[in-house]
C-alpha positions in Angstrom: -17.9 15.3 -2.8 -15.1 12.8 -3.6 -11.6 13.2 -2.2 -8.9 10.7 -3.1 -5.4 11.2 -1.7 -2.1 9.5 -2.5 -3.8 6.3 -3.7 -1.6 3.4 -4.8 -2.7 0.1 -6.3 -1.0 -3.1 -7.2 -1.9 -6.2 -9.2 0.3 -8.9 -7.7 3.9 -7.5 -7.8 3.1 -4.8 -10.4 2.3 -1.4 -9.1 -0.4 0.2 -11.3 -1.2 3.5 -9.6 1.4 5.7 -7.9 0.1 8.2 -5.4 -3.1 9.4 -7.2 -4.9 12.4 -5.8 -8.3 13.3 -7.3 -11.2 15.5 -6.2 -14.6 15.7 -7.7 -17.2 18.3 -6.8 -21.0 18.3 -7.1 -22.2 20.0 -10.3 -19.0 19.2 -12.1 -17.6 16.6 -14.5 -14.1 15.5 -13.7 -12.5 13.8 -16.7 -9.8 11.2 -16.2 -7.9 10.9 -19.4 -4.8 9.2 -20.9 -3.9 6.4 -23.3 -4.8 2.8 -22.9 -3.2 1.0 -20.0 -2.3 4.0 -17.8 -4.5 3.0 -14.9 -7.8 4.9 -15.5 -10.1 1.9 -15.1 -8.0 0.6 -12.1 -8.5 4.0 -10.5 -12.3 3.8 -10.9 -12.4 0.2 -9.6 -10.4 1.2 -6.5 -12.8 4.1 -5.8 -15.8 1.8 -6.4 -14.5 -0.9 -4.1 -14.0 -3.3 -6.9 -10.3 -3.7 -6.3 -8.4 -3.1 -3.0 -5.8 -0.3 -3.1 -2.6 -0.6 -1.2 -2.2 2.9 0.4 -4.0 6.2 0.4 -7.3 7.6 1.7 -10.7 8.3 0.4 -13.7 10.4 1.6 -17.2 11.0 0.3 -18.9 14.2 1.4 -16.2 14.6 4.0 -16.8 11.2 5.6 -13.8 8.8 5.4 -14.3 5.7 3.3 -11.0 3.9 3.4 -10.6 0.6 1.7 -14.3 0.2 0.8 -16.0 -2.9 -0.5 -18.3 -2.6 -3.5 -21.3 -2.6 -1.2 -19.9 0.0 1.3 -18.9 2.2 -1.6 -22.4 2.0 -3.0 -24.0 2.7 0.4 -21.7 5.7 0.8 -23.1 7.1 -2.5 -20.6 5.9 -5.1 -22.2 4.5 -8.3 -20.0 2.7 -10.9 -20.9 2.2 -14.5 -18.1 -0.2 -15.7 -16.6 -0.6 -19.1 -18.6 -3.3 -20.8 -21.8 -2.3 -18.9 -22.3 -5.6 -17.1 -26.0 -5.8 -17.8 -27.7 -9.0 -16.7 -28.7 -10.5 -20.0 -31.5 -12.9 -18.9 -33.1 -10.3 -16.6 -35.6 -7.8 -17.9 -34.9 -4.1 -18.0 -37.0 -3.6 -14.9 -35.2 -6.4 -13.0 -31.8 -5.0 -14.0 -32.9 -1.6 -12.6 -34.1 -3.2 -9.4 -30.6 -4.7 -8.7 -29.7 -1.2 -7.5 -32.2 -1.4 -4.6 -30.2 -3.3 -2.0 -27.9 -0.4 -1.1 -31.0 1.8 -0.4 -33.4 1.9 2.6 -36.4 -0.4 1.8 -38.8 2.6 1.6 -36.8 3.9 -1.4 -37.1 0.7 -3.4 -38.9 2.3 -6.4 -37.9 3.3 -9.9 -38.2 7.1 -10.0 -40.1 8.6 -13.0 -36.9 10.6 -13.7 -35.1 7.5 -14.8 -37.6 7.1 -17.7 -37.5 10.8 -18.4 -33.8 10.6 -18.9 -34.0 7.3 -20.8 -37.4 7.0 -22.5 -36.4 3.8 -24.4 -36.1 1.9 -21.1 -39.8 2.5 -20.3 -40.7 1.2 -23.8 -38.6 -1.9 -23.2 -39.0 -2.5 -19.5 -40.2 -6.1 -20.1 -37.4 -6.9 -22.6 -34.4 -8.9 -21.5 -31.2 -7.0 -21.0 -29.4 -9.3 -23.5 -31.9 -8.4 -26.2 -31.0 -4.7 -26.1 -28.5 -3.0 -28.5 -25.2 -1.9 -27.1 -26.4 1.7 -26.9 -29.6 0.6 -25.0 -27.5 -1.5 -22.6 -25.3 1.5 -21.9 -28.4 3.6 -21.1 -29.6 0.8 -18.9 -26.3 0.6 -17.1 -26.3 4.3 -16.3 -29.9 4.2 -15.3 -29.2 1.3 -12.9 -26.4 3.4 -11.3 -28.8 6.3 -10.9 -31.3 4.1 -9.1 -28.9 4.1 -6.1 -29.3 7.9 -5.7 -25.6 8.4 -5.9 -23.6 11.4 -4.8 -20.6 10.3 -7.0 -21.2 8.8 -10.5 -18.2 6.9 -12.0 -18.5 6.4 -15.8 -15.9 4.2 -17.6 -15.9 4.7 -21.3 -19.6 5.3 -21.8 -19.3 6.0 -25.5 -17.4 2.8 -26.4 -19.0 0.9 -29.2 -22.1 3.2 -29.2 -23.8 4.7 -32.2 -23.5 8.5 -32.6 -27.1 9.3 -31.8 -26.9 7.4 -28.5 -23.6 9.1 -27.7 -25.4 12.4 -28.1 -28.2 11.3 -25.8 -25.8 10.1 -23.1 -23.9 13.4 -23.4 -27.2 15.3 -22.7 -27.9 13.1 -19.7 -24.5 13.7 -18.2 -24.8 17.5 -18.9 -28.2 17.5 -17.2 -26.9 15.6 -14.1 -24.0 18.1 -14.0 -26.2 21.1 -14.3 -28.6 19.9 -11.5 -25.6 20.3 -9.2 -26.2 17.3 -6.9 -23.9 14.7 -8.3 -20.1 14.7 -8.9 -19.4 12.9 -12.1 -16.0 11.2 -12.8 -15.7 10.4 -16.5 -13.1 8.1 -18.0 -13.3 8.6 -21.8 -11.1 8.1 -24.8 -13.4 10.1 -27.1 -11.6 13.4 -26.6 -14.2 15.8 -28.0 -17.0 14.2 -26.0 -15.0 14.5 -22.8 -13.7 18.0 -23.5 -17.2 19.3 -24.1 -18.6 17.9 -20.9 -15.8 18.2 -18.4 -15.1 21.1 -16.0 -11.8 19.7 -14.8 -9.2 17.2 -16.1 -6.8 14.8 -14.6 -4.4 13.1 -17.0 -2.6 9.9 -16.2 0.5 8.4 -17.6 2.0 5.2 -16.3 -0.1 5.3 -13.2 0.8 8.8 -12.3 -0.9 12.2 -12.6 1.0 14.2 -15.2 -1.5 17.1 -15.7 -4.4 18.5 -13.7 -6.5 21.6 -14.2 -9.8 23.2 -15.1 -11.0 23.8 -18.6 -10.8 27.5 -18.0 -7.1 27.3 -17.2 -6.1 24.6 -19.7 -5.3 25.0 -23.3 -7.1 22.4 -25.5 -4.0 21.7 -27.6 -1.9 21.1 -24.5 -4.4 18.7 -23.1 -4.7 16.8 -26.3 -0.9 16.5 -26.5 -0.7 15.3 -22.9 -3.0 12.3 -23.6 -1.1 11.4 -26.8 2.2 10.7 -25.1 
């Protein structure tokens, strides 16, 4: 579903990513792992059209999507849940969800029942302002807002950060359900090793902006993977 080849990215004169190649398939979770500052968030921002990359190519579902804007990436089926969630604090839960509508045809401007099936708390709090929600509730809202866009690729940047354990478990169940439904390719950036390892089918490990390890869970020893992200 997602095919990234030889992507490089710079911030000013500093090169952050060096020839990153990444693929993500429907019905699978692809975990991008590594220590802080190795370029994981920059990679997601480039894929989501949040930051222009220097060289390389991208395709979604086989269709080229080179140097996308945030809007064109969303129209192509890429949904991004950023680190920090970026919930609109003065808008209600319903209004936050509706911000996902513009990249859809107007006849799809509805909130599917599935959203509330996945995140029941959002139905109970649909008239509450986003800023009044707890961190865990805001994270659920951010993921739900991304799903409103009917994505083919879901990018999740540190979805467990600052979240209480029971909400982490619920978010894990949602990711597992999306994976098992087989329609969405999930790319997960996550520092919580056990959470990522349990959910992921394939792993891409970055160090200093380069891929240093890539493989499937079936082919990769857990201890080797853990060591590779501790360098």
